[in-house]
C-alpha positions as CSV (number, residue, x, y, z in Angstrom):
1,M,-75.0,26.3,7.2
2,S,-76.1,24.6,4.4
3,A,-74.2,23.7,1.0
4,G,-75.1,26.0,-2.1
5,T,-77.2,24.9,-4.8
6,A,-75.9,22.4,-7.2
7,N,-74.5,23.5,-10.9
8,T,-74.7,21.3,-13.9
9,T,-72.9,21.2,-16.9
10,S,-72.7,19.3,-19.8
11,V,-69.6,18.5,-22.0
12,V,-70.4,17.1,-25.6
13,L,-67.8,15.3,-27.6
14,T,-68.4,14.0,-31.4
15,A,-66.7,11.2,-32.8
16,K,-67.0,8.4,-35.5
17,A,-66.0,5.7,-33.0
18,L,-65.4,4.9,-29.4
19,L,-62.6,2.6,-28.3
20,L,-63.1,1.2,-24.9
21,D,-60.4,0.4,-22.2
22,M,-62.0,-2.6,-19.9
23,D,-60.6,-2.7,-16.5
24,G,-61.8,0.2,-14.5
25,T,-63.5,1.7,-17.3
26,I,-66.4,-0.7,-17.9
27,V,-65.4,-3.5,-15.6
28,N,-64.5,-3.1,-11.9
29,S,-62.0,-5.7,-11.4
30,D,-59.9,-3.9,-8.6
31,A,-60.8,-6.5,-6.1
32,V,-59.0,-9.4,-8.3
33,V,-56.1,-7.2,-9.4
34,E,-55.3,-6.1,-5.9
35,R,-55.3,-9.6,-4.5
36,C,-52.9,-10.8,-7.2
37,W,-50.7,-8.0,-7.6
38,H,-50.2,-7.6,-3.8
39,D,-49.3,-11.4,-3.7
40,W,-46.8,-11.0,-6.7
41,A,-45.2,-7.8,-4.7
42,V,-44.8,-9.5,-1.4
43,S,-43.1,-12.4,-3.3
44,H,-40.6,-10.0,-4.6
45,G,-39.9,-8.2,-1.8
46,L,-41.8,-5.0,-2.8
47,D,-44.3,-2.5,-1.3
48,P,-47.6,-3.6,-2.3
49,R,-49.1,-0.2,-2.1
50,E,-46.4,1.0,-4.3
51,A,-46.7,-1.8,-6.8
52,L,-50.5,-1.1,-7.1
53,K,-49.8,2.6,-8.4
54,V,-48.3,1.3,-11.6
55,V,-50.2,-1.9,-12.3
56,H,-53.3,-0.4,-13.5
57,G,-53.6,0.0,-17.9
58,R,-50.4,-1.9,-18.6
59,Q,-49.8,-5.4,-19.4
60,G,-48.3,-7.6,-16.5
61,Y,-45.1,-7.8,-18.1
62,A,-44.7,-4.0,-18.6
63,T,-45.6,-3.5,-14.9
64,M,-43.1,-6.2,-13.9
65,A,-40.5,-4.2,-16.0
66,V,-41.3,-1.0,-14.2
67,L,-40.9,-2.6,-11.0
68,L,-38.2,-4.6,-11.6
69,P,-36.2,-2.6,-14.3
70,D,-32.9,-4.8,-13.8
71,R,-34.7,-8.1,-14.3
72,P,-34.7,-10.1,-17.8
73,M,-37.8,-9.4,-19.9
74,E,-38.1,-13.2,-20.4
75,V,-38.8,-13.5,-16.7
76,N,-41.3,-10.8,-16.9
77,H,-43.1,-12.7,-19.8
78,A,-43.2,-16.2,-17.8
79,E,-44.4,-14.6,-14.8
80,N,-46.9,-12.6,-16.6
81,A,-48.3,-16.0,-18.0
82,V,-48.7,-17.3,-14.6
83,M,-50.5,-14.0,-13.5
84,L,-52.9,-14.0,-16.4
85,A,-54.0,-17.8,-15.6
86,R,-54.6,-16.7,-11.8
87,E,-56.5,-13.5,-12.8
88,T,-58.6,-15.4,-15.3
89,A,-59.6,-18.2,-12.7
90,D,-60.6,-15.5,-10.1
91,V,-63.4,-13.4,-10.8
92,D,-64.5,-12.7,-7.3
93,G,-65.6,-9.2,-6.9
94,V,-65.8,-8.7,-10.6
95,V,-68.9,-6.2,-11.3
96,P,-69.9,-3.9,-14.0
97,V,-68.9,0.0,-13.4
98,P,-72.1,1.9,-12.5
99,G,-74.0,2.8,-15.6
100,A,-71.8,0.1,-17.8
101,P,-74.9,-2.1,-18.6
102,E,-77.0,1.2,-19.8
103,F,-73.8,2.4,-21.6
104,M,-73.0,-0.9,-23.5
105,A,-76.6,-1.1,-24.5
106,A,-76.5,2.3,-26.0
107,L,-73.4,1.3,-28.2
108,A,-74.9,-1.8,-29.6
109,D,-75.5,-0.3,-33.2
110,L,-72.7,2.2,-33.1
111,P,-68.8,1.6,-34.1
112,H,-67.1,0.6,-31.1
113,A,-64.0,-1.5,-30.1
114,L,-62.6,-3.1,-26.7
115,V,-58.9,-2.0,-26.6
116,T,-57.5,-4.0,-23.4
117,S,-54.1,-4.8,-21.8
118,A,-56.0,-8.1,-21.0
119,D,-55.5,-11.1,-23.2
120,A,-58.7,-12.7,-25.0
121,A,-59.3,-15.2,-22.2
122,L,-59.2,-12.9,-19.3
123,A,-61.3,-10.3,-21.2
124,A,-63.9,-12.9,-21.9
125,A,-64.0,-13.9,-18.2
126,R,-64.5,-10.4,-16.8
127,M,-66.9,-9.4,-19.4
128,A,-68.9,-12.5,-18.5
129,A,-68.5,-12.0,-14.9
130,A,-69.7,-8.6,-15.5
131,A,-72.7,-9.6,-17.7
132,L,-71.7,-7.2,-20.5
133,P,-71.6,-7.8,-24.1
134,M,-68.2,-8.5,-25.8
135,P,-67.9,-5.9,-28.4
136,E,-67.4,-7.3,-32.1
137,V,-64.1,-5.4,-32.6
138,R,-61.4,-6.2,-29.9
139,I,-57.8,-5.5,-29.3
140,T,-56.1,-7.7,-26.7
141,A,-52.9,-8.2,-25.5
142,E,-52.3,-11.0,-28.2
143,S,-53.0,-8.4,-30.8
144,V,-50.2,-5.9,-30.2
145,G,-46.2,-6.0,-29.5
146,A,-46.5,-2.9,-27.2
147,S,-48.2,-2.1,-23.8
148,K,-49.9,0.8,-23.2
149,P,-48.8,3.8,-22.7
150,D,-47.6,2.8,-26.2
151,P,-50.6,4.0,-28.6
152,E,-50.5,0.6,-30.7
153,G,-53.4,-0.9,-29.3
154,F,-55.8,2.2,-30.0
155,L,-54.4,2.9,-33.5
156,K,-55.2,-1.0,-34.1
157,G,-58.8,-0.3,-32.9
158,A,-59.1,2.7,-35.4
159,A,-58.1,0.8,-38.2
160,A,-60.0,-2.1,-37.4
161,L,-63.1,0.1,-37.5
162,G,-62.1,2.3,-40.6
163,V,-62.0,5.3,-38.7
164,A,-59.5,8.1,-38.6
165,P,-57.7,8.3,-35.4
166,A,-58.7,12.1,-35.0
167,D,-62.5,10.7,-35.0
168,C,-62.2,8.5,-32.3
169,I,-63.0,8.9,-28.7
170,V,-61.0,6.6,-26.1
171,F,-62.6,5.9,-22.5
172,E,-59.9,5.0,-20.1
173,D,-59.2,5.0,-16.4
174,S,-55.5,4.8,-16.0
175,A,-52.5,7.2,-16.6
176,A,-51.1,4.7,-18.9
177,G,-54.1,4.2,-21.0
178,I,-54.9,8.1,-21.2
179,A,-51.1,8.6,-22.4
180,A,-51.8,6.0,-25.0
181,G,-55.1,7.6,-26.2
182,R,-53.3,11.0,-26.4
183,A,-50.1,9.4,-28.5
184,A,-52.7,8.1,-30.9
185,G,-54.4,11.5,-31.3
186,M,-57.4,10.8,-30.0
187,R,-59.6,12.6,-27.6
188,V,-59.7,10.7,-24.1
189,M,-62.9,10.1,-21.9
190,G,-61.7,9.8,-18.4
191,I,-63.5,7.4,-16.3
192,G,-63.4,7.1,-12.4
193,P,-61.0,8.6,-9.9
194,R,-57.8,7.4,-11.2
195,A,-58.6,9.3,-14.3
196,A,-59.2,12.5,-12.8
197,A,-55.5,13.6,-12.4
198,H,-54.3,12.9,-15.6
199,T,-56.0,15.7,-17.6
200,P,-58.1,13.7,-20.0
201,T,-60.4,15.5,-22.6
202,A,-63.2,15.1,-20.3
203,H,-64.1,13.3,-17.2
204,A,-67.0,11.3,-15.5
205,E,-67.0,9.7,-12.4
206,D,-68.8,6.9,-13.6
207,L,-70.7,6.0,-16.8
208,R,-74.2,6.8,-15.3
209,S,-73.0,10.5,-16.0
210,L,-72.5,9.7,-19.7
211,R,-75.3,9.8,-22.4
212,V,-74.6,8.2,-26.2
213,T,-76.5,9.2,-29.1
214,A,-76.3,8.8,-33.0
215,T,-76.8,12.2,-34.8
216,A,-78.4,12.4,-38.2
217,D,-74.9,12.4,-40.3
218,G,-73.8,9.5,-38.5
219,S,-71.6,10.7,-35.9
220,I,-71.9,9.6,-32.3
221,E,-72.4,12.4,-29.7
222,V,-71.3,11.7,-25.8
223,T,-72.3,14.1,-23.6
224,V,-71.2,14.1,-20.0
225,T,-73.1,15.6,-17.2
226,V,-71.1,17.0,-14.3
227,T,-72.7,18.5,-11.1
228,A,-70.9,20.6,-8.8
229,V,-72.0,21.6,-5.6
230,P,-70.4,25.0,-3.9
231,A,-69.2,25.0,-0.6
232,A,-71.3,26.1,2.2
């Protein structure tokens, strides 16, 4: 028996500015993340599979604090510096998320910012490896005192663009990032399979199902198209 006819629905969100996470949202860096954090977890006697469940979205020192809660934070910061250097040097397998080049091109003249847990050097390396344009406004690890899920980064991104938090849409893939966007009082467009489980405002499998347009009043419309195929 063949499957039923596909049903297509659209969700439209309107905003004044868009705030973009990087890893897992516009850049697929999973190969590097898995290599580096697998080795780190093994070196500390941890199960790499369990470690990889918490690394996405956080700064490295914050991930280490979750995985080794009794360890002094200064040790986490020191090891995170080593981790960042390794990740910055390793761009093998770093590629754009499907639809990211077209998505970023559509944002060229619209208010948007990068809000990432990567530091400036790592963000530059990965955006270049994925051949994506670097937003003029960017909030990186050096810009904040607290890692996602703290909302500081997104609030700073909104402030840098001169837009109220409620008028921003966050684009995120991770539990920590989605929580940060919500805590900032923003709507969240979840991107990719990791995001689906964390009840974002709306969800897209990747960036190919999104359309971004400017309206006559200067707002930004984000339309996500969702296709569901009924069971046979």
